C-alpha positions as CSV (number, residue, x, y, z in Angstrom):
1,M,6.6,-62.6,12.0
2,A,6.3,-63.9,15.6
3,K,8.4,-61.2,17.0
4,F,6.4,-58.5,15.4
5,S,3.1,-59.7,16.6
6,T,4.4,-60.1,20.1
7,L,5.6,-56.6,19.8
8,C,2.2,-55.3,18.8
9,L,0.5,-57.2,21.7
10,L,2.7,-55.7,24.3
11,L,2.2,-52.2,22.7
12,I,-1.5,-52.8,22.7
13,I,-1.5,-53.9,26.4
14,L,0.7,-50.8,27.1
15,V,-1.9,-48.3,25.6
16,I,-4.6,-49.9,27.6
17,I,-2.9,-49.7,30.7
18,C,-2.0,-46.0,30.1
19,D,-5.7,-45.2,29.1
20,E,-6.9,-46.6,32.5
21,R,-4.6,-44.7,34.3
22,M,-5.5,-41.4,32.6
23,V,-9.4,-42.0,33.1
24,Q,-8.7,-42.5,36.9
25,M,-6.6,-39.4,37.0
26,A,-9.4,-37.5,35.2
27,E,-12.1,-38.6,37.8
28,A,-10.8,-36.1,40.5
29,K,-13.3,-33.4,40.7
30,D,-12.3,-29.7,40.9
31,C,-14.7,-27.2,42.7
32,H,-14.8,-23.6,42.4
33,K,-16.0,-20.6,44.8
34,V,-16.3,-17.1,43.9
35,W,-16.8,-14.0,45.9
36,N,-15.9,-10.2,45.8
37,C,-12.0,-9.7,45.5
38,K,-10.4,-7.5,48.4
39,G,-6.9,-7.7,46.8
40,D,-4.9,-10.5,45.2
41,N,-3.1,-11.5,48.3
42,H,-6.2,-11.4,50.2
43,C,-7.8,-13.5,47.8
44,W,-4.9,-16.0,47.7
45,E,-5.0,-16.5,51.5
46,D,-8.7,-16.8,52.0
47,C,-8.9,-19.5,49.3
48,K,-5.9,-21.4,51.0
49,N,-7.3,-21.1,54.4
50,R,-11.0,-21.7,53.8
51,Y,-10.5,-24.5,51.1
52,S,-7.0,-25.6,50.7
53,G,-7.1,-24.3,47.1
54,K,-5.6,-21.6,44.9
55,G,-7.3,-18.4,44.5
56,M,-6.6,-15.2,42.2
57,C,-8.5,-12.0,41.5
58,D,-9.9,-10.9,37.9
59,L,-7.4,-9.6,35.7
60,Y,-10.0,-7.7,33.7
61,T,-13.6,-6.6,34.6
62,A,-16.1,-4.5,32.8
63,P,-16.6,-0.9,34.3
64,G,-19.0,-1.0,37.2
65,V,-18.4,-4.6,38.0
66,P,-16.5,-5.5,41.1
67,K,-13.5,-7.8,40.7
68,Q,-14.0,-11.3,41.7
69,C,-11.8,-14.0,43.7
70,F,-11.9,-17.2,42.0
71,C,-11.0,-20.0,44.2
72,A,-10.3,-23.5,42.6
73,Y,-10.0,-26.7,45.1
74,K,-10.3,-30.5,45.0
75,C,-13.8,-31.5,46.2
């Protein structure tokens, strides 16, 4: 019975430690910028150069709506 209690206690401590690490990782904030897309490569390069992020153009847009470049980066 003592071995079982010790094992349960160790598992509880492990879960608490893992939860704290997961919360700390979730605190990192992502920011986004959007502008008119002038091509996939241009969008990717602009996002990388301006914000050190990753950018890509819309895959689908409504007729008459210009494609947008979406840039995601760490704040």
